[in-house]
N, C-alpha and C positions, 0 to 999 in steps of 0.2 A: 486786140490788145492783150495778150495771158496778164493773169496775176504774177504778182512776182510768186517762187517756190516756195517763202517764208508763210504765206498766208496758204496756198495750197496743200503743205506740208502738215497746219498745224492738225491736234486730235478733233474728229467730227464729233459732234454734241448728236446728228440725225446722221443717218446711212444716206448716202450718195446713191443717183441714181444712175443706171447705166448708162455707157453711151449710145446703145442703137433705140433703148427708150426716151432720153433726152431730144436724138434726133428726129422721131419719129413726131414727138411734140411742139418740137419748133418749127419742122414742116407744112404740120395742121395749122399754124399763124403767121407762116410768113408768106410777107402778100408782092414782095420783092422778090426779081430772080435778072441777077446780073453775072453773065459769061457762065451760065451754069452753077451759080451759088445762090441758094435760098438768103434773103435777108428780111428781118423785122424793122417795122417804123416804129416811128413813138409809141402812136397811138394800137399798133399791133403789139407791142408789148405792155404795154400800160393800162391800156382801155380793155384791148379784146380777151388777154393772155389774165392779165394778175384781175381783170375785172373791177378796178379803180377808173374813178373819174367819169362814171356812166350817163351822168348826165348830158341832156341834148345841148347847151350852154358851155360845157366845159372848159376850163382855163390849161389852151393848148401852149400857154407858157410851164406852166407846173407839170405840165404832162412829158413836155422833153425835159426839163430836168429830172425829174423819178426816172424817166428812159436815160439817161445818161449815165446816170450811176453803172448801167450796163456797158452802155455804149462807152469801152476805154478807149476807144480809137477814133470817138467825138465828130465822127462824120455822118450823125444822123440815121446811120445804121447799125441793127445788131445785127451781125455773123454768128454762126453758130459756134463756134469758139469762144465767142464773147458771152453770148447766152450760157454754154456750158463751165465757162470761167465762173461766173456771177452764182451760175448755181454751186459749185465749188467752194465759193465765198461766205453763202452764206450757211455752210456747215461750219464754220468756225468759232471757235469760243468768243471771240470778240468782238463779232459778225454785227451787230449794232455799230458799233463805235466803225469798224473800215466801212459801213455801208455808207454811213454819215460822210466820214473822208471823202469816198468817192463822188459824192454831192457835194463835195467842193472842189476836187480835181477837177476844174472845168476844159484844163487841158490833157489829161490824162498822163502826165509825166510823173506822176509819183510824190507833188507836192502842189501844196497850198499856197498859192500869192495873195498879195492885200486885195488884190485886182479881184480875184476867187470869191475872198471870200465876203468883200465888201459884194459883190455880184448877187449872191447868194441871199444875203443879212437881209437888203435893199427889197427882194422879193415876198418877204415874211409878212404871216399879219401883223405879228409884234411888232417890226421896223416903222408901217403902216400908220399904229395908234401911239407907240410909245418912240419916234429915232432915235437911234444911238448915233453919238458922236462918232461916225468912222475919221477920226481925223482929229483924235486925242491923246493922251498919254499911252490909254489902255491898248489900244490899237499898236503906238508907237513902239511900247515896251514887247513886243511880239514882233511885229514887220520892221524895225529900223525907225529912225526920224524921217527916212526917204523912202521906207517902204517897199526897199527893196529885197527885202530877206523872205525867203521860203520857207515852210513850212514844212516838216515831214512828218509824218502816220504819225508817232509817239508824243512829239511836241503839239501834235493837232490837237490830240483830247482829249491836254491840260487846257489848250486854249476854247474848246468848246465847254469845259468844263468853268473854267472862271468867266468866260463869255454873259453869262444870263447872274453872275451874281454882280458884277459889274453891271449890266444894263440896272437890274434892282437898285444899286447905289444911285446912280445917274436919275433913274425917275424917281426918287426920293430928292434926291437936289433940285429936279425939277419943279417939285410941289411946295419949298424950304426957299424961294428966291432971296428971303431976307438972312437962310444961314440961321435959324432960331435953332434947331435942332429938331425941332414937333412940327409933325400936318395933322393934318383932322384924322376922322375915325373915314370920312367920306374919300378923301384923298389915300386912305392907307386901300382901301375897298379896292376902289380904282389901280393903284397898279397892283397887288398881289392878282388881281384877274387877267390885269392883261400881261403882265411880266412871268407870274406865279401856272400862269391858268394848266399848265401840263403836271401841277403838282395839287391839286385843289380834288377834292369829291365833292358831290351835290353839297354834302353835309357843314364842310370847310367852307364852300362859298357862301351859304343862304347866314355864317354866324359872322363874317370878318367884321362885323360893326359889333354885335354883340358882346361880341370878345373883349372889344375895349373898353368896353363898360362905359360911352359916351365921352372918356377923356381924351385928348390929346393923343397921336402914337410918338412916343420918341426916337430918332436915332436908333440905340438899340434896342429897345423891343424892335423894332420892325427886321433888323438883325439878325436877331435870334427868332422870332416866325419863320423865318425864311431858314433858317439854319435849322430849326425845328424840320419846316417841310421837308428839305435834302438831307435829314438823319433819321427820318422816319423808320426805315427799314434796321437800323443801327437801333433805336429806341426799342423795337418790338423784339431785338437780341437781348437786347438789358430786361425786358418783361420778362422775359423766358428761362433769365438766367434767377428773376428773383422771385419766379413760382415753379424753377426744378422744373422747367419743361410743359409745364400745366399751360391750358390756353382758357381754363374756365376759373381760375385762381381770381379773387376780387383782391386788389393792391392800394395801398396808400403809396402817398405823395412821397411819404420817410423812405419808404422801402423802395421807393425810384430811384429815389438819388443815393439810396446804399449802395444800390446795385451799379447803379452810374459812375461810384467814384474814379475806380481804376482808367474811366477813361473822357480822355481831358476834354472830348470832342461836344460831351453835353455839359450845358451848362446850371444851373439851379435856375435861373430867368428862364430858360430853353421848357424846362421842368414844371414849372408854373402857368407858362402858357398853357405847355401841354393839357392839364389840369382845369384849368379855365375852356380849354376848348371842350374837353368832355364832359364839363359842365355844362357847357352852352349846349350841348347837343343832349345829352339824356339825364344831366340835374342830379348827378350824384357824386360825391367824394371820392369814391375808389374807381379804380379802373380795371378794365380788362381785355384780354386781345382783342375779341370783337369791336370794344373804343376804337382800339388803333387801326384797325380794318377802318371803321366807318371815318379816319380822320386822313390816312394816308391812301393815296392810290397803288395797288399795289405794279411787280414789275411789268413794264411791259407785254412782256409774258412768261409763265413760268414753263407751262406743259402744253405741247401741240397732239391736243386730244383729238386721235379719228372721230367722226360722228356722222352715222351715214344718215342720221336725221335728223334735224334741228326745228323744232317746233315752239313757239309762243304763244301756247292756250289764253294766256289775260296780259294785258298791259303790267298791269301793276298786281302786288299782293292784295290789293282794298278793292281789285275784281273777282278775288275768288267769290263765286255762285256755292251755293249746295250743287249744283248739277258736274260745276268745274270739278269740287271736291271728290264724287261720286268717279269724274272718272277718272282722277289721281290714284281713286284706290284699285280701279279697273284698270289700269295703268299699271300697277305694284303688283296684283293679282296676278296678271298673264307674263308679267316678267319672271316673278316667282317661281310659276307654275314651271317655264322652262327650267329655270336654275336647280329648283328642287329634281327634275327630274335625272340631270347632269348630275348633279351631285350624287345622288342615289344610284345610280349607273356603276359611279366609276366604285363605290365601296360596297355595292350587294354581296359579294363572296365573301369578305370578311362580316356581314352579319350575319348572313348562314353560318356560317362556321360558331359566331358566339350567341345563335339559338339552338345550335345542338349541344352547345355544351353548356350552356345554362340547363338544356330540360334532361342533361344528363343527371338520375340519379344513382344515391349510392343506398344502400339497406332496406329495398322497396321495393326490389323487380330481379330476381336472380344473382344479382350479387353483381355481375363482371360489368367494368367499365368499357364500357366501346372507344372512349377516344381519352389518351394520357394526358392531354395536352389540346392548344388550336394549333399547334403545328401539325400534328398526328391528324389532330379530324380533318384540315383542310386536305391534307394529302389522300388520307382516305378514303375521301368526296370522291376526288380528279379518279383515282384507285377504280372502285366500283359505278360510281356514277358517271363517267364522264365529265371532262373543259365544262360543257354546259349544265352538269350537276349543279355545280356553282352559281347556278341561273336560276335554279328553281325554284318558281315562284316569282320572278320580276315582274313579269308581266301586271299584275293584278297590282304589284309594291306601285309600278310606276303611274299606272290608273289612280294609287291614290293618294301618292306621295307627290301631283305634282298640287294639289287644290291642299293638300296641307300643308307642305312647307310655303304655301301662296300664301295663305290664310295668315299660317303664324309671321309671315315675314311683312304682311300688308297690316296687320294687324296692331305689331307694333311699332311700325312706321305711324300709325295712322294717331295712337297713343299718345307714340314720342312728339308726334307735334303738336298733339294740345297739352301739353305738360310744359312744352318749351317757351320760354321768356321771348321778349319782342328782342333782347340781343341775342340768341340761337344755344343761349347755354339752360342745362337741364340739369337738375337735383339728382343724386344718385336713388335717393326713395324713390322719384319717379321714372326715371331708368329700368328698376328695380319690380314697380308695377307692372310697366309696358311689359317687360318680358313675360310674368306672370301671365299677364291678359294673353296673350300671345300665345303662352303655352295652354292657357285653358278654351283657348276657341280652336286649336287645331287638333283636340279631343274628340269630335264630331267625325272628323273625317278619320282619325288616327285608330280609334277603336275598332273596328270593322276593316282595316286596312292591314293593322297589326297579326290581329286573330285567323285572317284567311291567310297570310304571308306565312306566320309559323308555323299551320298543319300541315303545308304545303313545305317547307322546310324539314317538317320531322319527318314527312313520309316515305322518305329515301332512306331511311334507315331501318326499315324494315322491307330486306331484299324479296319478300317471297308476297311483299302486298303488292295489289293492284292498283297501277296508276292513278290518282285522285287528281281530280282536276278542280280549278278554282271554285266555276258557278257550283258545282257537286257540294262546296265548302257551304257555298252561302245558300241554297235551299233545305241544304241541312241545318245549318244557324236558324233562321230565319231572321228579324228583323228586330228582336229583339237578343236573341242568342248572336247579334253582331256585336252587343255594346256589355257581352260577359270582359267584365276584366276592367270594366270604365272607372271604376274605382282610382282599382290599382294605375293607370291609365294616367290619370289625372294626378296621382300622388308621385308621380315620377316625371310629367310634363312640365307643370308651373313650376316645381324646384330649379327646371333643367335649364327649361325658357330663363326662367328669372334671373339664374345663375349667367347663364350666356352672352345674354344681350347687353345688360352692362361690362361684361368682362371684355366683349368684344369690343363693344364703344372707347374702352381706356386703352386696350392694348393697340389697336389701331391709330389712337391719337401719338400715343408714344414712340411710334414706328415710323408715323408719316416725316418728311425730310421738314427741312428748317422753315419752309416756307407753306408748312401744313400740305402736303400733298402725300400721299402714298400710291406707289408704285405697287401694281395689282400683285407684285411676291409678295409686300408688306401686307395684302389684305391676305390672301393666303392664310400664311405665317397668322398671321391675327385670327384668323378663325379657325386655324386648327390650336392653337394655343389654350383660345377661348374653352374650347370644345374639351378638353384634357379635364379640369375639376368638374365642369355640370354633368359631363358623362360618368365621370366615376363615383360622385359622389349620388345619384339616384340609383345607382345600380342596384341598391334592395327593392326597391320599387318594381328596378326592370323584370329583375329575379322574381317575386310574387307575379306579377301581370303576367308573366311567361305559363309559369305553372297555371295559372288558374284558366288559361286560355285556350292549354296544351290537351287534347283528350288521353286521359288517362289511359293506360293500356291493360291489362287482366293484371292486377298485383300488386298495381303503383297505388302510391296515395292517393287519395280524392279531396277537394277540397272547397268547401262554398263560400266562403267571401276572404278579405283579405285578412280578417283577423285569426282566421283559421287558418288561412295558408302560413300566417307570419310563426303560429303557436306551432302547428306540428313541422315546419321544415326546421325550426330550433330544437325540436326536442328530438329531432330523428337522423339531423346532418349537421347540427352546432353551427354557432353564430359563423363559420368559414363559408355557407352555404350560402349563403346573402350576397358574397363579392364574387359568385358563382362567373366567369366571362366577364369580369373588369376588363381586363387589358382587350381581350377581343370587343368589349363596347364601347372602348374609347379609342383604339384605331379603329372602329368605324364609325363615330360617330367623330372626330376631329378632321381626320379629312375630308368629311360627305362635309360638315359644314363648311369648311374650308372652302369648296370649290364652291359648296353651294352660293355663301359670301361674293365669294371673287365674283364669280359667273354673274348674280344681282346686281352686283355695284358696276360690273365691267358692260353689262348689258344697257342700265341706265346712262354709260357716258356716250355707248354707241348711238341708242336711240333716244334722243333728248329731247324731253318735252321740259317744257317752264310752264308748272301749271300755277306757279305762284308762290307756292309752298315752300318750304325748307326739301334741300337734295343732300345726297349725301354725304359729309363731311370727307372732305380729304380726295375729293370726284375729280378737283384738276386747280391748279393755280392760279388764284380770280386776274385780274387784268382791266386793267382802265381802258371805255371804251375810247376813242377818239373816231373825229370826224372823215377823217380818212378808210377809219374800220367798219365804222359804220354803213359806210358806202359800200363795202364792197361787201356788207354780210346781206346786204341787201338781192345782190347778182348770186350770190353762194356763200353758201357755209364754207364749205372748201372742198374746190373745183377739182375736179379726179385727176388732174392735167399739170395739178402742182404736186411733182413727184420729186422724192429727195429732198434738196435744202431746196425747192421752192416750195415745200410746206410751210415754211417760215417768212415768206416773201412779203404777204401782209401783213401780220403780225409785225415781221422786222421795220417795217416803212412806217408801219403805225406808233412803233417806239422810237424812230425818228420825231416823230411829231410830239408822242406825251413824253419823251424821257429830257431830249433839249430843247421842246418848245418850240422847232422851229414849221411851225403848221404853214404852208401854200396854199395861197388859194385857190378855191374849189371851182370858182365861175369868172365867166368874166375876159376878152382879149381872145376870146376863143369860139369857132363854132365848129358845131360838128361834121365831121364828111363821112360820108359813107364809106364803109373799110370793106377792102376787096379781101377782106382777109380768112379763108376757108375756115375758119375755128369760131368767129364772130357766132 
């Protein structure tokens, strides 16, 4: 049965797969053929294609229920048109609710009857632990006294929302048969763990009794607690409003109360519980955004990230050994090398122009200026040396820039990790220190790289000069000569990194969406923006370094050191000479570091390895892990056949559990049978 037009025409959040590719995938897993048409069985779809319920003694009834979401004709088989229609549904903005609706639409007629609703609810784990009265006033309000009213999609979404609140209140009444309005702390824990299981993080679950401080729990407190769990995403917005978007500022209860005043959904009692809960977890009188994340599970899914690999090196941060930390640094160094090479290649022509502009001297040689400005330099290089002249000296640059950028990124991450507290926050002074350490560490690679690169870049200025090779420059300079100008290099690189990395981190945080996620374009923009102050403010040191490292031609001023160069440049050319090539340097450094950082972070997303340490902030929206999703991850991180909307299939089915608490049994009443699907 095809989906209605409204669901198909809803704007997609995921790009749909082509019919040809979908058909290819479908036929790979379809094990039944009738009248020349292929069909998937429930096991073909759920176990083989989606990779769920892979256990040997799976619950076949749960498998049929999940398969029924796609099987809109309810004949036990999934045709290609149904397979394609469900892929379209998964691309809609309200895919989570529509998926849940089709789970309950047992007849496939676009409505949910009382029998449909009761049938699914009675199969859930929650109902088996705390039975819900399916003959009570709540059910009659929705389905009528005779339970004959049919619920459409829009009404169903409200029913699903109200159902769990009613179930919680019914559970409270069952624990308070005398009607005192109080239950014991253990009864409170029992209800919350069973009814609100989908809203609990380990931190909350472990502190359910301690947060009551041993006192009996009143009905108002119980309702406020459940309301708080439901409203945690709203609480996060209140926090961000109180801190003006910062995720690291500590706030007091009064600040949250003041920011929450316009919102009647959040009561002072809920705020009291929030701070009691945060205090039970972290023993602090103030909270920050990480406290809210430790209290509330994130959305069922925020962003579906393509990962080529997903490796878990340790089970928990407590298992991080010295060897694992070395592996983590090696991993970062490798990715940083590749990212640095990509960034350097993209902006190398700008770097060449910058170098020639900085080496251009006035008053010390013949007096004629070769280039009027950076654009004039760019045109003349192409005219006299060809397009490849813009890449003169690129090879030694890449040989040096890979380890140089790698060690800079690795050291910055390493020092930040050591100075980050348990809640994931790092003070500004520590960010500056980490950046400075990164800048200092890179000089061992930067100086030899820069002096060879610069001499190759300026060699093209002399038309009659013989062609200079990188190796001949190295032999001429020798080991100690390669570190000529190292002091100026330190003078440039330490402040550059001390400015750049903290600016990048804060700019990235400001550009993150409300869930804290950074799109690759925001990473690129943050990297480029951070490069502007960092590159421009250290230009004088870069000019001095360039003058020290370039071989002075006949008639040009020579320099013996940093201070000597500073005095002579000031005397002969004035203060403006220290800012030569600023524009070219900014235009080179900003995009280079933007490209480098976005490549570095995207590589960490694609080749994900969990070493038990910190991951780049904003790399993905966090999500709660459910039994369904955990089981799926054991089969495959993301199966290559999950294309188009099916990229969201497993997260969405997990969301039916984690958002609505509709946990279906995984085991029992079913025995695995050999599958004939070719894709198994």
